[in-house]
C-alpha positions in Angstrom: -41.6 -22.6 66.2 -41.4 -26.1 65.0 -39.2 -26.2 62.1 -39.9 -29.0 59.5 -37.5 -30.4 56.9 -38.4 -30.8 53.3 -36.3 -32.4 50.6 -35.5 -30.4 47.5 -35.8 -32.1 44.1 -33.8 -30.9 41.2 -34.1 -32.3 37.8 -31.2 -33.2 35.2 -32.2 -33.4 31.5 -30.5 -36.1 29.3 -31.3 -36.3 25.9 -32.6 -39.6 24.5 -32.9 -38.8 20.6 -33.1 -35.6 18.8 -37.1 -35.4 18.9 -37.5 -36.4 22.9 -35.8 -35.7 26.2 -36.4 -37.3 29.2 -36.0 -35.7 33.0 -34.4 -37.5 35.6 -35.1 -36.5 39.0 -32.5 -36.7 41.9 -32.9 -35.8 45.6 -30.1 -33.1 46.4 -30.8 -31.5 49.7 -33.0 -30.9 52.6 -34.5 -27.2 53.7 -35.9 -26.3 57.0 -38.8 -24.3 57.1 -41.4 -22.7 59.8 -44.2 -24.8 60.9 -46.5 -21.9 60.1 -45.5 -21.3 56.8 -47.5 -23.4 54.1 -45.3 -25.7 52.2 -45.7 -26.5 48.6 -44.7 -29.7 47.6 -43.8 -30.4 43.7 -43.3 -34.0 42.3 -41.7 -34.2 39.1 -41.6 -37.7 37.1 -39.3 -38.6 34.3 -40.4 -38.8 31.1 -40.2 -37.3 27.7 -40.8 -33.7 26.9 -42.9 -32.2 24.6 -41.9 -31.2 21.3 -42.8 -28.5 18.7 -45.4 -30.1 16.4 -46.6 -27.0 14.6 -43.3 -26.5 12.7 -43.0 -27.6 9.4 -40.1 -30.3 9.3 -39.8 -31.2 5.5 -38.8 -29.1 2.6 -42.1 -30.3 0.9 -44.2 -28.9 3.7 -42.5 -25.2 3.1 -43.3 -25.4 -0.3 -46.5 -26.3 0.1 -46.9 -23.1 2.6 -45.0 -21.1 0.2 -47.6 -22.1 -2.3 -50.2 -21.0 -0.3 -48.7 -17.5 0.3 -48.2 -17.1 -3.3 -51.8 -17.8 -4.3 -53.3 -15.5 -1.7 -50.8 -13.0 -2.6 -51.6 -13.2 -6.4 -52.5 -10.3 -8.4 -56.3 -10.9 -8.7 -56.5 -11.1 -4.9 -54.8 -7.9 -4.4 -56.5 -5.9 -7.4 -60.0 -7.7 -5.6 -58.8 -6.1 -2.4 -58.3 -2.9 -3.6 -61.2 -2.6 -5.4 -63.4 -3.7 -2.2 -61.5 -1.1 0.1 -60.4 1.6 -2.4 -61.5 4.6 0.0 -60.1 3.5 3.2 -56.6 2.5 1.7 -56.8 5.8 -0.3 -57.4 7.8 2.8 -54.8 5.8 5.0 -51.9 6.4 2.3 -52.9 10.1 2.2 -52.7 10.4 5.9 -49.6 8.4 5.7 -48.1 10.4 3.1 -49.0 13.6 4.9 -47.3 12.8 8.3 -44.1 12.0 6.5 -44.3 15.3 4.5 -44.8 17.1 7.8 -41.8 15.2 9.2 -39.5 15.9 6.4 -40.5 19.7 6.2 -40.0 19.9 10.2 -36.5 18.1 9.4 -35.2 20.5 7.0 -36.5 23.7 8.6 -34.6 22.3 11.7 -31.5 21.8 10.1 -32.0 25.4 8.1 -32.4 26.9 11.6 -28.8 25.2 12.6 -27.1 27.2 9.9 -25.4 30.5 11.4 -26.8 33.8 10.3 -29.6 32.2 8.5 -32.0 31.7 11.2 -31.5 35.5 12.4 -31.9 36.6 8.6 -35.2 34.9 8.0 -36.3 36.3 11.3 -35.4 39.9 10.0 -37.3 39.2 6.8 -40.6 38.2 8.9 -40.5 41.1 10.9 -40.0 43.2 7.7 -42.7 41.6 5.8 -44.9 41.9 9.1 -44.2 45.7 9.2 -45.1 46.2 5.8 -48.4 44.3 6.2 -49.4 46.4 8.8 -48.3 49.6 7.1 -50.0 48.7 4.0 -53.3 47.0 5.0 -54.1 47.8 8.8 -53.2 51.5 9.2 -55.9 53.1 7.0 -59.9 52.4 6.7 -59.8 52.1 2.8 -57.1 49.7 2.8 -58.7 47.4 5.4 -61.7 47.4 3.5 -59.6 46.1 0.4 -58.2 43.4 2.8 -61.6 42.3 3.6 -62.7 42.3 0.1 -59.6 40.2 -0.9 -60.4 37.8 2.0 -64.0 37.4 0.8 -62.9 36.6 -2.7 -60.4 33.8 -1.4 -63.3 32.4 0.6 -65.6 32.3 -2.4 -62.7 30.6 -4.5 -61.9 27.9 -1.9 -65.6 27.2 -0.7 -67.6 28.0 -3.7 -69.9 30.7 -4.7 -72.3 31.3 -1.5 -75.6 32.7 -1.9 -76.0 36.1 0.1 
């Protein structure tokens, strides 16, 4: 395989002023590559580099931008926006509030569960209540009917009166 030699060109930056920089090119060394491998040549020319022109430079430009933000966030604009999107804002607030409430409740339960002897005590209370509920409402047919009636009453209270 034939080898070709290509020069590597590196650039050095030198500052001309605070706003522009130039790039001076210098030839550094050569590299040997195989003839079958494609070679990409990159030519760099010296000249000024781009500067950020979208950034405000003076304090008056900052004051103008601040005035625009104040105008946009005025109380009238916020009231108009809330009145226009009242329902979605309320629903979003309720969902976020519900999620925060659930997260806090789970954190409190997790902290309580870590207290020694408190978690087993709660388990015993739960087992005792379940045993009482089974004895009181499930064992006899008459108490099962009573339970069914009380569930129908709760259903009527929650869903409203249903026509039968």
